[in-house]
C-alpha positions, 0 to 999 in steps of 0.5 A, a space after each residue: 285114898 282109894 286103891 285106884 289112887 295108890 302110890 304105885 298106880 300114880 307112879 306108873 303113870 309118872 314113869 310111863 310119861 317120862 316125868 323126872 318127878 315121883 308120884 309123891 312129888 307130883 301129889 305134893 305139887 298138887 297139894 301146894 297148888 290147891 292150898 293156894 287156890 282150891 279152884 285150881 284146874 286139874 289141867 293147870 297141875 298137869 301142865 306144871 308136872 308134865 309140861 307140854 307132854 301132858 297131852 300124851 297122857 292116855 285117857 285112863 292116865 288122865 282119868 286117874 290123875 283127874 280123880 287124884 286131883 278131885 280127891 285131894 281137893 275134896 280132902 283139903 276142902 272138907 277140913 275134917 282131917 281126911 287129907 292124906 299124903 300120897 306115899 308108898 305103903 308100909 311094905 316098902 323099905 323105910 329108906 324109900 318111904 322117907 325119900 318119898 316123904 322128902 320128895 312130897 315136901 319138895 313138891 308141896 313147896 314148889 306148888 306153893 311157890 315157897 321161897 325161904 327169903 322172908 315172904 309174908 306167910 300168915 300165922 304159923 305157916 312160916 314155921 311149918 314151911 321152914 320145917 317142910 323145907 328141912 324135911 325135904 332135905 333129910 337123908 333117907 338112910 334109916 333102919 330100925 323100929 325107932 326110925 319107923 316111929 319117927 317116920 310116922 310122926 313126921 308124916 303126921 306132922 306134914 299132913 296136919 301142917 299142910 291142913 294148917 297152911 291151907 286153913 291160914 291161906 284161905 283166911 288170907 287175902 291173896 295179895 299178901 302172899 309172896 
């Protein structure tokens, strides 16, 4: 993602508009919505995240979030594994990054409308979705080099898992979901 679409810039917009979600969570919601329907309108996402207060976004904030929406759509549509999770950079403590990863997974599951009650998801999606549910529940209390490696591996698993889900959902008739 470009520097303008940094985690901190999106987080500033989220905080400025009194959202209870984090930048990671709102990007997760967006990614889930786009996995279900690549034609999802950016304003549908903004409504899901901000509700009626989306109209309070100033033009620069709206432009930033619209750019994030289109960049994410492009990354998911390309199928070239360029998709990136919007997470804090590596300069922040591991506990904050791990917490953001859990929030990203929560947002993604929300965006998909995922229920763990046996919905009929295609292929390997069910297993990946269950894993994302577990990741969203992880405790972010960590420290140490081995935890850094584990965080990097889990983040990569989530990134690839989302692309797998996207591919399988695009090959699935919409009526089979939920």
